[in-house]
Each structure stands twice: as C-alpha cells, then as structure tokens.
Residue frames relative to the residue before (quaternion, step in Angstrom):
aa qw qx qy qz dx dy dz
X 1.0000 0.0000 0.0000 0.0000 0.00 0.00 0.00
X 0.2656 -0.7386 0.6021 0.1460 3.57 -1.09 0.77
X 0.1700 -0.7538 0.6222 0.1256 3.53 -1.24 0.54
X 0.1694 -0.7596 0.6241 0.0697 3.53 -1.15 0.75
X 0.1649 -0.7743 0.6036 0.0945 3.59 -0.75 1.01
X 0.0879 -0.8006 0.5927 0.0055 3.53 -0.79 1.08
X 0.2310 -0.7549 0.5970 0.1429 3.57 -0.90 0.92
X 0.0738 -0.8021 0.5925 -0.0061 3.56 -0.77 1.08
X 0.3414 -0.7675 0.5101 0.1852 3.58 -0.62 1.14
X 0.7497 0.3497 -0.1905 0.5286 3.58 1.00 -0.79
X 0.2819 -0.7992 0.5057 0.1617 3.64 -0.22 1.20
X 0.5437 0.6401 -0.3941 0.3732 3.60 1.19 -0.34
X 0.6867 0.4795 -0.2859 0.4655 3.61 1.16 -0.52
X 0.4256 0.7320 -0.4595 0.2680 3.61 1.20 -0.16
X 0.6657 0.4899 -0.3414 0.4475 3.66 0.75 -0.81
X 0.6710 0.4761 -0.3103 0.4763 3.62 0.90 -0.81
X 0.6419 0.5250 -0.3248 0.4547 3.57 0.94 -0.80
X 0.6323 0.5340 -0.3181 0.4624 3.56 1.03 -0.86
X 0.6545 0.5170 -0.3102 0.4562 3.59 0.92 -0.92
X 0.6613 0.5009 -0.3068 0.4666 3.59 0.94 -0.89
X 0.6901 0.4849 -0.2879 0.4536 3.58 0.80 -0.93
X 0.6666 0.5084 -0.3081 0.4496 3.61 0.99 -0.75
X 0.5924 0.5708 -0.3535 0.4453 3.60 1.28 -0.23
X 0.6031 0.5489 -0.3464 0.4637 3.59 1.27 -0.31
X 0.4804 -0.6848 0.4729 0.2768 3.55 -0.76 1.12
X 0.8178 0.2476 -0.2022 0.4785 3.55 -0.90 1.00
X 0.6420 0.4951 -0.3145 0.4937 3.58 1.31 -0.04
X 0.0057 -0.7638 0.6454 -0.0047 3.50 -0.99 0.93
X 0.2956 -0.7240 0.5911 0.1977 3.56 -1.16 0.62
X 0.3178 -0.7884 0.5001 0.1656 3.55 -0.52 1.21
X 0.7622 -0.2445 0.2170 0.5588 3.59 0.70 -1.02
X 0.3025 -0.6837 0.6277 0.2171 3.49 -1.37 0.31
X 0.0800 -0.8083 0.5833 -0.0084 3.57 -0.82 1.03
X 0.3375 -0.7142 0.5774 0.2067 3.55 -0.91 0.95
X 0.1937 -0.7839 0.5818 0.0972 3.55 -0.96 0.85
X 0.5285 -0.6167 0.4855 0.3234 3.52 -1.30 0.41
X 0.1315 -0.8266 0.5466 0.0277 3.58 -0.33 1.31
X 0.4185 0.7205 -0.4730 0.2862 3.58 1.25 0.06
X 0.6322 -0.5329 0.4081 0.3870 3.55 -1.21 0.44
X 0.6273 0.5393 -0.3358 0.4505 3.60 1.04 -0.70
X 0.6463 0.5151 -0.3049 0.4733 3.56 1.03 -0.84
X 0.6581 0.5034 -0.3040 0.4703 3.56 0.95 -0.89
X 0.6665 0.5051 -0.3048 0.4559 3.57 0.97 -0.90
X 0.6192 0.5420 -0.3451 0.4514 3.60 1.05 -0.69
X 0.6567 0.5009 -0.3100 0.4708 3.57 1.01 -0.82
X 0.6440 0.5168 -0.3122 0.4697 3.58 0.96 -0.86
X 0.6617 0.4990 -0.3145 0.4629 3.59 0.94 -0.79
X 0.6331 0.5270 -0.3232 0.4660 3.57 1.03 -0.77
X 0.6443 0.5089 -0.3111 0.4787 3.58 0.98 -0.85
X 0.6624 0.5061 -0.3090 0.4578 3.58 0.89 -0.94
X 0.6563 0.5111 -0.3112 0.4596 3.57 0.94 -0.86
X 0.6600 0.5025 -0.3075 0.4663 3.58 0.96 -0.84
X 0.6449 0.5137 -0.3198 0.4668 3.56 0.98 -0.82
X 0.6464 0.5155 -0.3208 0.4620 3.59 0.95 -0.85
X 0.6394 0.5380 -0.3127 0.4516 3.57 1.01 -0.86
X 0.6556 0.5087 -0.2920 0.4755 3.56 0.99 -0.88
X 0.6534 0.5121 -0.3080 0.4647 3.58 0.93 -0.91
X 0.6694 0.4897 -0.3123 0.4631 3.59 0.89 -0.86
X 0.6417 0.5194 -0.3206 0.4644 3.58 0.98 -0.81
X 0.6426 0.5224 -0.3121 0.4656 3.57 0.97 -0.90
X 0.6614 0.5103 -0.3047 0.4576 3.60 0.93 -0.92
X 0.7187 0.4244 -0.2378 0.4968 3.60 1.05 -0.76
X 0.5030 -0.6871 0.4033 0.3350 3.61 1.24 0.11
X 0.4081 0.7135 -0.4724 0.3182 3.59 1.21 0.40
X 0.5461 -0.5839 0.4831 0.3570 3.53 -1.24 0.53
X 0.3815 -0.7407 0.5066 0.2217 3.56 -0.78 0.98
X 0.5057 -0.6350 0.4789 0.3343 3.58 -1.08 0.67
X 0.5738 -0.5789 0.4406 0.3762 3.55 -1.20 0.46
X 0.6406 -0.5180 0.4024 0.3991 3.52 -1.25 0.44
X 0.6334 0.5447 -0.3317 0.4382 3.58 0.94 -0.82
X 0.6905 0.4637 -0.2944 0.4707 3.59 0.86 -0.87
X 0.6185 0.5224 -0.3540 0.4681 3.62 1.06 -0.56
X 0.6377 0.5186 -0.3192 0.4717 3.59 0.97 -0.80
X 0.6636 0.4922 -0.3048 0.4737 3.59 0.90 -0.88
X 0.6489 0.5074 -0.3295 0.4614 3.59 0.97 -0.75
X 0.6516 0.5061 -0.3165 0.4682 3.61 1.01 -0.73
X 0.6317 0.5332 -0.3299 0.4560 3.57 1.07 -0.71
X 0.6612 0.5171 -0.3167 0.4417 3.61 1.06 -0.68
X 0.6186 0.5813 -0.3462 0.3994 3.60 1.15 -0.45
C-alpha cells in the first residue's frame, strides 16, 4: 500500500476533499491532522534536521556505523 501526504492551507476544503478522494476506488482517507505552522514549530523541525545531519556526518567521518533511518526518525519524535 502507498500513502500520500497532502498539505492543505485552507481547512474549510477538507470535507470536500475527503468526499472526492473517497470516491476513488482503492483510496481511503485515514485522518486529517492539524500541524503547527508557527515559526517556532518550523524552526524546531529545522533544528532537529540539522542536528541529525550533523550527527550522521560526524559518525561517517569517524567511521562509525550509521543508525537506520527508522531509528533516526524515532529518536527525533522523542525530542
């Protein structure tokens, strides 16, 4: 199964979008989630990405085995 993440700026169209997507055979809509669009939220995500990238670069330079993508994602979620 494939998943497609869609960002919608206008929450008023979510019900209509849901109805349209559910009419397509094989497509289900699991949930709609509001995200934090504040500058602080965006900055926190960018800082997490930068920290993860720096960690990977340092590990690579030191010849260490790099963590899996899954473990990096889980670690970022815990922060």
